C-alpha positions in Angstrom: -23.7 -14.3 9.9 -26.5 -13.6 7.5 -26.5 -10.9 4.9 -28.3 -8.1 6.6 -26.2 -8.0 9.8 -23.0 -8.4 7.7 -23.9 -5.3 5.7 -24.4 -3.3 8.9 -21.2 -4.7 10.3 -19.2 -3.8 7.2 -20.4 -0.2 7.3 -19.6 0.0 11.0 -16.1 -1.3 10.5 -15.4 1.0 7.6 -16.7 4.0 9.5 -14.7 3.2 12.6 -11.5 2.9 10.6 -12.4 6.1 8.8 -12.8 8.0 12.0 -9.4 6.8 13.2 -7.0 7.1 10.2 -3.4 6.0 10.8 -0.3 6.5 8.6 2.1 3.8 7.4 3.8 1.7 10.1 1.6 3.5 12.7 -1.6 1.5 12.2 -1.6 0.3 15.8 -5.3 0.8 16.5 -6.4 -0.6 13.1 -4.1 -3.6 13.3 -5.2 -4.4 16.8 -8.8 -4.3 15.9 -8.2 -6.5 12.9 -6.2 -9.0 14.9 -8.9 -9.2 17.6 -11.7 -9.7 15.1 -9.8 -12.4 13.3 -9.2 -14.2 16.5 -12.9 -13.9 17.4 -13.9 -15.5 14.1 -11.6 -18.4 14.6 -8.6 -17.6 12.5 -5.0 -18.3 13.4 -3.5 -14.9 13.8 0.2 -14.0 13.1 1.3 -10.4 13.6 4.2 -8.0 14.0 7.6 -9.6 13.6 6.0 -12.9 12.7 4.8 -11.4 9.4 7.2 -8.5 8.8 11.0 -8.2 8.6 11.9 -5.0 10.3 15.1 -4.3 8.2 13.1 -4.7 4.9 10.8 -1.7 5.7 11.3 1.5 3.8 10.8 5.1 4.9 10.0 4.2 8.5 8.7 7.1 10.5 10.9 8.5 13.4 10.7 6.6 16.7 9.0 9.6 18.3 6.2 9.5 15.7 5.7 5.8 16.1 5.6 6.2 19.9 3.0 8.9 19.6 0.9 6.7 17.3 1.1 3.8 19.7 0.0 6.1 22.6 -2.8 7.5 20.5 -4.1 4.0 19.6 -4.1 3.0 23.3 -5.9 6.2 24.2 -8.5 5.4 21.5 -9.3 1.9 22.9 -6.8 -0.4 21.2 -6.1 -3.7 23.0 -2.7 -3.2 24.8 -1.8 -6.9 24.3 -2.1 -6.6 20.5 -0.5 -3.2 20.4 2.5 -4.7 22.2 2.8 -7.4 19.5 3.5 -4.7 16.9 6.7 -3.4 18.4 8.1 -0.3 16.7 5.7 -0.2 13.8 5.5 -3.8 12.7 1.8 -3.4 12.1 1.1 -6.2 9.6 -1.5 -8.9 10.4 -2.2 -12.2 8.7 -5.1 -14.5 9.4 -5.0 -18.1 8.3 -7.8 -20.6 8.1 -6.8 -24.2 7.5 -9.5 -26.6 6.4 -7.4 -29.5 7.6 -7.6 -31.1 4.1 -4.8 -30.9 1.6 -5.2 -28.3 -1.1 -4.0 -25.0 -2.4 -3.4 -21.8 -0.4 -5.4 -18.8 -1.5 -4.4 -15.3 -0.2 -6.5 -12.1 -0.2 -4.5 -8.9 0.5 -5.9 -5.6 1.7 -4.1 -2.5 2.9 -4.8 -0.5 6.1 -3.0 2.8 6.0 -4.3 6.4 5.5 -2.9 9.5 4.0 -1.6 12.9 5.3 -4.6 14.7 3.9 -6.9 17.0 5.9 -10.5 15.8 5.3 -13.1 18.2 4.0 -15.7 19.4 6.5 -18.1 20.5 3.8 -21.6 19.2 4.8 -22.1 17.8 1.3 -19.2 15.4 2.0 -20.9 12.3 3.3 -18.5 11.4 6.2 -18.8 15.0 7.5 -22.6 15.0 7.0 -23.0 11.6 8.7 -20.5 12.4 11.4 -17.8 9.7 10.7 -15.1 12.0 9.2 -11.6 11.8 10.4 -11.1 12.6 14.1 -7.4 13.1 13.5 -6.6 16.4 11.8 -4.3 16.2 8.9 -4.9 12.4 8.4 -7.6 10.8 6.3 -8.6 7.6 4.6 -8.5 9.3 1.1 -7.9 6.2 -0.9 -10.4 3.6 0.3 -8.2 1.5 2.6 -10.8 1.8 5.4 -13.1 0.0 3.0 -10.5 -2.5 2.0 -9.9 -3.4 5.7 -13.6 -3.8 6.2 -13.8 -6.2 3.2 -11.0 -8.3 4.8 -12.9 -8.5 8.0 -16.1 -9.4 6.1 -14.3 -12.3 4.6 -13.0 -13.3 8.1 -16.6 -13.4 9.3 -18.0 -15.2 6.3 -15.6 -17.8 5.1 -15.1 -20.2 8.1 -18.7 -21.5 8.0 -18.5 -22.0 4.3 -15.1 -23.7 4.3 -16.2 -26.8 6.3 -16.2 -28.9 3.2 -13.4 -27.1 1.3 -9.8 -28.1 1.0 -6.6 -26.1 1.5 -6.0 -22.9 3.3 -7.1 -19.2 3.2 -4.8 -16.4 4.2 -6.0 -12.8 4.8 -3.1 -10.4 4.5 -3.6 -7.0 6.1 -0.7 -4.9 4.9 0.6 -1.6 6.4 2.2 1.2 4.6 1.0 0.7 1.0 1.1 4.5 0.4 4.6 5.2 -0.9 5.1 1.5 -1.7 6.8 0.8 1.6 5.2 -2.1 3.4 4.8 -5.1 1.1 8.5 -5.8 0.8 8.9 -6.5 4.5 6.0 -9.0 4.4 7.5 -10.8 1.4 10.9 -10.9 3.1 9.2 -12.5 6.2 7.9 -15.3 4.0 4.2 -14.5 4.2 3.8 -15.4 0.5 6.0 -18.5 0.5 3.1 -21.0 0.5 0.6 -19.1 -1.5 -0.7 -20.6 -4.8 -3.4 -18.1 -5.7 -3.1 -14.4 -4.8 -5.7 -11.6 -5.1 -5.1 -8.0 -4.2 -8.1 -5.7 -4.2 -8.8 -2.0 -4.6 -12.0 0.1 -4.6 -12.6 2.6 -7.3 -9.5 3.8 -9.3 -11.0 4.1 -12.8 -14.0 1.8 -12.2 -16.7 4.1 -10.9 -19.9 2.0 -11.1 -21.1 0.2 -8.1 -21.4 -3.5 -8.9 -18.7 -3.4 -11.6 -15.6 -5.6 -11.4 -12.3 -5.5 -13.2 -10.6 -8.9 -13.3 -7.2 -7.3 -13.5 -5.4 -4.0 -13.9 -3.2 -2.7 -16.8 -0.7 0.1 -16.8 0.8 -0.8 -13.5 4.1 1.1 -13.3 7.1 -0.3 -11.4 8.7 2.3 -9.2 11.7 3.0 -6.9 11.6 5.9 -4.4 15.0 7.3 -3.4 16.3 9.9 -1.0 19.6 11.5 -1.8 21.5 13.4 1.0 24.4 15.5 -0.2 27.1 16.5 2.4 29.5 19.3 1.6 31.6 21.9 3.5 30.2 25.2 4.8 32.1 28.4 4.2 31.5 32.2 4.2 30.0 33.0 0.8 31.8 36.3 0.5 35.2 35.9 2.3 36.3 32.4 1.3 33.7 30.6 -0.9 36.6 28.6 -2.4 37.0 26.7 0.9 33.4 25.4 0.8 31.8 22.5 -1.0 28.3 23.4 -2.1 25.9 20.5 -1.4 22.9 22.5 -2.6 24.5 23.2 -5.9 25.3 19.5 -6.3 21.7 18.6 -5.6 20.4 21.3 -8.0 22.8 19.9 -10.7 21.4 16.5 -10.1 17.8 17.7 -10.3 18.3 19.2 -13.7 20.3 16.2 -15.1 17.9 13.6 -13.7 15.1 15.0 -15.8 17.4 14.8 -18.8 17.7 11.0 -18.6 16.8 9.4 -21.9 13.4 7.7 -21.9 13.5 4.0 -22.4 12.6 2.7 -25.9 10.9 -0.5 -24.7 8.1 1.2 -22.8 7.0 4.1 -20.6 9.5 5.5 -18.1 9.2 8.3 -15.6 11.5 10.4 -13.3 10.5 13.1 -10.9 12.2 15.1 -8.3 9.5 16.0 -5.8 11.5 17.8 -3.2 14.8 19.7 -3.1 16.0 21.5 0.1 19.2 22.5 1.7 21.4 25.2 3.1 21.0 27.4 6.2 21.4 31.0 4.9 22.0 33.2 1.9 25.6 34.0 2.9 26.7 30.5 3.7 27.9 27.8 1.3 25.4 25.0 1.9 26.9 22.0 3.5 23.8 19.8 3.3 21.0 19.2 0.9 18.3 16.7 0.4 16.7 15.5 -2.8 13.6 13.2 -2.9 12.9 11.5 -6.2 11.1 8.6 -7.9 11.5 6.7 -11.1 8.9 4.5 -12.7 8.8 2.0 -15.6 6.2 0.2 -17.6 8.1 -3.0 -16.6 10.3 -3.9 -13.7 13.4 -4.1 -15.9 12.7 -0.6 -17.4 12.3 0.8 -13.8 15.6 -0.9 -12.8 17.3 0.8 -15.8 15.8 4.1 -14.8 17.0 3.6 -11.3 20.6 2.7 -12.4 20.7 5.9 -14.6 19.3 8.0 -11.7 22.0 6.7 -9.3 24.7 7.4 -11.9 23.5 11.0 -12.3 23.3 11.5 -8.6 26.8 10.2 -7.9 28.2 12.1 -10.8 26.7 15.4 -9.6 28.2 14.8 -6.1 31.6 14.1 -7.6 31.4 17.2 -9.8 31.0 19.4 -6.8 33.3 17.5 -4.5 30.6 16.5 -1.9 29.6 13.2 -0.4 26.3 11.5 -1.1 24.2 8.9 0.7 21.3 7.2 -1.1 18.4 5.5 0.8 15.6 3.3 -0.6 12.3 4.8 0.4 9.8 2.7 -1.5 9.5 0.0 -4.2 7.0 -1.7 -6.4 7.1 -4.0 -9.4 5.0 -4.3 -12.6 3.7 -7.8 -12.2 1.2 -8.8 -14.9 -2.2 -10.0 -13.9 -2.3 -13.7 -14.8 -4.9 -15.0 -17.2 -5.7 -18.0 -14.9 -6.4 -15.7 -11.9 -8.4 -13.3 -14.0 -10.6 -16.2 -15.2 -11.3 -17.1 -11.6 -12.4 -13.5 -10.9 -14.6 -13.4 -13.9 -16.4 -16.6 -12.9 -16.8 -15.3 -9.3 -18.1 -11.9 -10.5 -20.8 -13.6 -12.6 -21.8 -15.9 -9.7 -21.9 -13.1 -7.2 -24.2 -10.9 -9.4 -21.7 -8.3 -10.5 -23.5 -5.6 -12.6 -20.7 -5.6 -15.2 -17.3 -7.3 -15.7 -14.3 -6.1 -17.6 -11.0 -7.8 -18.1 -8.8 -4.9 -17.3 -9.0 -1.4 -16.0 -5.9 0.9 -16.0 -4.1 1.7 -12.7 -1.8 4.4 -14.0 0.3 4.5 -10.9 2.3 2.0 -8.7 1.3 -0.5 -6.0 3.6 -2.6 -3.9 1.1 -5.5 -3.9 3.0 -6.2 -7.1 6.0 -7.4 -5.0 3.7 -10.0 -3.4 2.4 -10.9 -6.9 5.9 -11.4 -8.2 6.8 -13.6 -5.2 3.8 -15.8 -5.9 4.4 -15.9 -9.6 8.1 -16.8 -9.1 6.9 -20.0 -7.4 4.6 -20.9 -10.2 1.4 -19.5 -8.6 -1.2 -17.1 -10.2 -2.0 -13.6 -9.1 -4.1 -10.6 -10.1 -4.9 -7.1 -8.9 -8.6 -6.7 -9.2 -10.8 -3.7 -8.9 -14.3 -3.4 -7.3 -16.3 -0.4 -8.7 -17.6 2.5 -6.7 -18.6 6.0 -7.6 -16.1 8.6 -6.5 -17.3 12.1 -5.5 -13.7 13.2 -5.8 -10.5 11.5 -6.9 -8.2 9.4 -4.8 -6.0 11.3 -2.3 -8.5 14.2 -2.4 -10.0 15.8 0.8 -13.5 14.9 -0.4 -12.8 11.3 -1.4 -15.5 8.8 -0.4 -16.9 5.5 -1.5 -20.3 3.9 -2.0 -20.6 1.6 1.0 -22.8 -0.7 -1.0 -19.6 -1.9 -2.8 -18.4 -3.5 0.5 -20.9 -6.5 0.7 -20.5 -6.9 -3.1 -16.8 -7.2 -2.7 -17.2 -9.7 0.1 -19.5 -11.8 -2.1 -17.1 -11.6 -5.0 -14.1 -12.8 -2.9 -16.2 -15.5 -1.3 -16.9 -16.9 -4.7 -13.2 -16.7 -5.6 -12.4 -18.8 -2.5 -15.2 -21.3 -3.3 -14.0 -21.6 -6.9 -10.5 -22.5 -5.8 -11.1 -24.5 -2.6 -14.5 -26.2 -2.8 -13.9 -30.0 -2.8 -14.9 -31.7 -6.1 
């Protein structure tokens, strides 16, 4: 595939995914198209339970939501055979290209999920103006994952012809449910990273807003843990016999205040936030149930683990104080894996060879990303990993209804990743 058709195809893929956004563990149409394209380009394709462990997923949507997403994907033209491979939301896909010659394994990871954001219909918003905005109200690719998926397919189309004289293997990892840090853990648990020597996760934009710019790694990646706490008490009449009740909402409110009083860690940045508190059924009823949704973050994984331990201590103490039961559920997780110098050096060489307009060593992430769990898995085996950024102007910030990317960044990203593969796998 020469350059000009590839540019057109990258744009077509990106816009198709943009029109059909799907939330985490519901990416049936996206994953089916990815799998079919990988197969067409000659990749060995593994999908569903082959690349995800169901019990390691976090914050899985209700079965009714998954079923509705599956039906929607089929209605919108997804291949039923591939959709059937994804079961109840096991929407991960991995393509492998083996050169047949001994050598290292290089993995490129992209994410596929969208966000629960209603896209702007303002005619100055390019997807609206050019008629490829979301066709699914309340869902939108507001973080660039449609572009990431297109980049992965661009590599699938480009690399096989170039790899005839290379050595080793290439893995293209298409991950579901990055938003909320929910999907990577299940792919790590399934062993997808067990043979990977060099790992590269990719994102468009963030704080790098010039097309043609490349950041070899990211700094300020915060480890995180997302937790749901359910308090269960005893209902009673608030006027007649409140002493017979056990107030779950009061326990949750106590926990909310005390969670924000956790001492910050002296070894680095730490965060805690209660984002949702709900409970009770009426003003004259002692609340017998309450739900609290929170997250903790840390500059390093150990700091985050300490914050989590303290948060769980506060939650259980609040429940004990008010005589109610509590159930804690893990809803998301990410680490703070550093970007290795060796992997960053590969990106720098590849950026220079692919004609990047500017190259920086780091750009700050500022948030959390569960690609770090994959990075940690590779690093634990002695491999090298980095989380690189490809620049694009942003008309509005990530997760905003007017978010968009410069599609010229897509072929530049494919060229960059192609040079990364060449650097590591070309026979010498």
